[in-house]
N, C-alpha and C positions, 0 to 999 in steps of 0.2 A: 547583163550590165557589169562592166569591170569596176572593181573596188579601187578607189584612188589610193587608199592606204597600202594596198597590196602592190599597186603599180610603183609606189615609192620604194617598197622593199626590193622589187625587181631592179629598179634603177640603181639602188645602192649595191646590189649584188654585181651588176655590170661594172661598177666602178671599183669595188673593193675585192672582188674575186672569190671570196669564200663566205659561206653562210655564217661561220663563226665570227668573221670580221663585221658582217652586217649586224649580227646580234649584239656584239660588243658596242658598236657605234650607236645603236638605237635603243639600247637598254631592253632588249628582248632576250629570251633564251634561244639557243640554236634550234631546239625542237619547235618552238613557236614560229620562228621564221620559216622553217621547212613546211609546217602546216599551212601557213598563210600563202606560201608560194604554190603549194599543191592545190589550194583552193583557187588561186588565180589561174592555174592551168585548166581547172574544170570550167571556170568562167570563160576562158578563151577558147576552149574546145580543141586546142592543139597542144602538142608537147612544147614546153618552154625551156626545160632543163634536161641536159644529158648527164646522167649520174654514172660515175665510174669510181667505185669504192667510196672514199670519203670526199672526193672532189666533184664539182659540178661545172658544166659549161653551158652557156646560153645557146639555144638553137637559133637558126636564122629568123624564125618567127619572133623569138624573144628579143633579138637585137632590134628588129623593126618596131616592136612594141615599146622598147625603151625610148626610141626617138619620139614616138607619140606621147609617152609619159612626160618627157621633158616639156613638150608643148602644152600638155594639159596642166601641169603644175605651174607653168608660167602664167597661163590664163587665170588660174585660181588665185595666184598672188596678185595679179592685176585687179581681179574682182574684189579681193579683200581690201586692197588699197583704196579703190573707189568707194567702197562701203564705209571705210574709216573716214574718208574725206567728207562723205555725206553726213556723218554723225557730228561733225564739227572739228574743233582743233585737236591737236595731239593729246591723248589721254591714255591712262592705263600703263601697264608694265612695258618697258622697252629694254630687252636684254642686249647688252653691249659687250663685245670682246675688244680688248685693247692690249697692245704690246707695252712693256713696262715704261719706256721713256715717254710714250704718249700719255699713259695713265698719270705720270708724274707732272708733265709739262703742259699738256693740252686739256685733259679732262676736267681739272678743277675749274678753269674759266668757262669751259663749255657747259658743264653741269650747272654752274651758278647762273649762266644766262638762261638755260632751260627752266630752271626753278623760277626765275623772275617772269619769263614770258609765257610759260605753259605749266602752271602749278599742278595741273591734273595729270601731267606725265610723270611716270615713276621709273627713272633710269636705274638699271641694275647692272653693275659692271663686273666682268670677270677678266682678270689678267691672263693673257695667253700668248704663246708664240704664234706669229702669223701663219706658220706652216700648218697649224691645227684649225685655223679659223674656217676655212672653206667646208671642211667636213662637219663642223658644228653648225654652220649655217644650213647646210643641206639637211642635216638631221633635225632641224627645228629647235636646237638648243639656244640659238641666238637669232635676233632679228637683224642686227647690224654689227659690223666689226671694222676696226682700223687695222689695215695691213700695211706692209712696206715691201718695196722691191729695190734692189741695189743694182748698180752697174756690176757686171760680172755674175749676178745672181738674180735674173729676172724671175718673177713669180709665175708659176705654171697656171694657165687659165683652166678653170674647172667648170664643166657643164653645170648649169643650174645656179651659178653665182655670177653676178655682175659687179663691176667695180667702177668707181669714179675717182679720178685723180684730184687730190686736194692741194698739195704743195710739194716742193722739192727742197731738200736741204743738203749742204755740202758735208763731206766727210773730212776728218782730220786724223793725222798721225799723232798720237799721244806718246811722248817719249820722256824719260827722265831728263831734267834740265841739263844735266852734265854729259849727255851722250852725243850731242851734235848730230842727231839723226834728222836730216832735212828732207827725206823722201824714202820711198819704199826700197830703192836700190841700195841705200846706205844701211838697211836693216837685215841684210842677208845673213850675217853671223850673230844676230841679236836674238835673245829669247822673246817669244811672243805670248801675249795673253789673248786667247781666242774664246769665242762663244762655244756652247755645247755642240758637238758634231750633230749634223742633221738639221740645224737651224740655218736660216738664210744668212744671218750674220757670220756664221762660221764659214759657209760656202763662199761668201763674198770675199772675206779676208784671204782665204787660201788661194782663190783664183786670182786675186789682185797681186799677191806675191808671186804666183806662178807666171803671171804676165810680166813681172819684173825679173824673171829668170831663176827663181828658186822656190823651194817649199819651206814655209815658215816652221821654225823650231818651236812647237807649242809647249810652253812650260806649264801654263794654267789654262783651265777651261771655266770661264765665268760668264754668266749671262747678264748680270746686273752691271750696267755701265758705271754707276757710282763706285761699286767695288773695284771695277777694272781700273778706274783712275786712281783709286787709293793705292793699288798695287804698283801702278806705273810710278807714282810719286815716291815709293820707297825702293825703286830700282829693280822691280821684279820682271820687267820686260816692257815691250812696246805694244800698242794696240791701235786699231782703227775705231774711231768713235764718231757718231753723227752730231750735228749741231744741237739737237734737242738734249743730248746727253751732256754736252760740255757747257751749255749756257750757264747753268746754276753752279757749276764746279770751277769755272775759270778763276774766280777770285780766290776760292779756297785753296787752289793748288798753284797760285802764282809763286814763281820762284822754284817750284819743284817739278812741274810738268810743262813741257813745251808742246804747243799745239800748232802743227803745220798743216795748213789747208792743202788738200790734194785735189786733182782734177777728177774726182769721183763724187757721186751723189747717191742719196737715198730718196725715193719718192714715196710719200704716204698716200694711201688710197682708202676710201670708204667702200665697204663691200656689203652686199645684201643679196637675198635670193632673187633670181631673175624674175622680173615682173613687179617687184616690190618697190622700185625706186620712187614711185609716186605716192607712197604711203606718207601721210602727214607727219608721223612721228620720225620716220627716217629722214624726211626733208628737213625737219626742224633740227635734228641732231647734226646732220651734215652742215647746215648753215652755222650752227653754234661752234663746231670744230673749226670751220674756216675763219670765223671771227676771232677765235682764240689763237690761231696760228701766228698771225703777225707779231703779237706780243711775245709769244714763246720763242720766236725765231729772231728777235731783236739782237743785234750784235752785242757781244760781251767782250771784256778785255782779255788779254792773254793769248790771242791768236797772232799768227804771222802768215 
């Protein structure tokens, strides 16, 4: 009989490429991962790994086994969801990952709704960049996460993770009020405030500027949109910001920041492990976020 926990390790090795990366993601030691994979090979009765020095590659048998592992893990998630539904309403811990602007604008209303309707549910939120969410879901560190994807920077689909679209919001060019920047083409020679390299926000801005014919001159790298708008207000550069980020700041920066709506958008999705979409806690969280979204996306002054 094949051990499901060991199948999960093999699946992660197929995705991450090295035993050290698997150990780091799943809080094991590399030697423990190696021992578990060796035990899985004995259970399977065929070689699963080809070892060359410190590197390993999956054999054809291992590649086929990973495909079966995905199906097995999906069915286990479905079974867990059905059992949770049979026990009654949402209850117990629900580990949630959320990007910063969602944590600020969406989660307060969503968590308040959950507290009213499902007092036995215990939401636990971790702020994170969407680029890290899929790995944490697969590793079992989270049950559900809020992700986003941009025009010019679509999110890469990850085996073992499902998503459901929630809403779409527009993007704005935030510029100092005295710069007369009314679009990306006008910002070719302007300093830019970008997110940290490697994030979707950073990729989106760079690709949008490249589509306008230039590479942005990055003066600052800031992930917090509130801080970005503060820097824009004092003339440190221009930036692309989504609706959720500017809604609460429009009044604060009236007269110092001009927000120009662009033909670009950001889509927010809820993500969970494949097969877990029917879990009552995940359904309740998804419904609560959707209910909070219309208020969070209500128009604010200061845009054009």
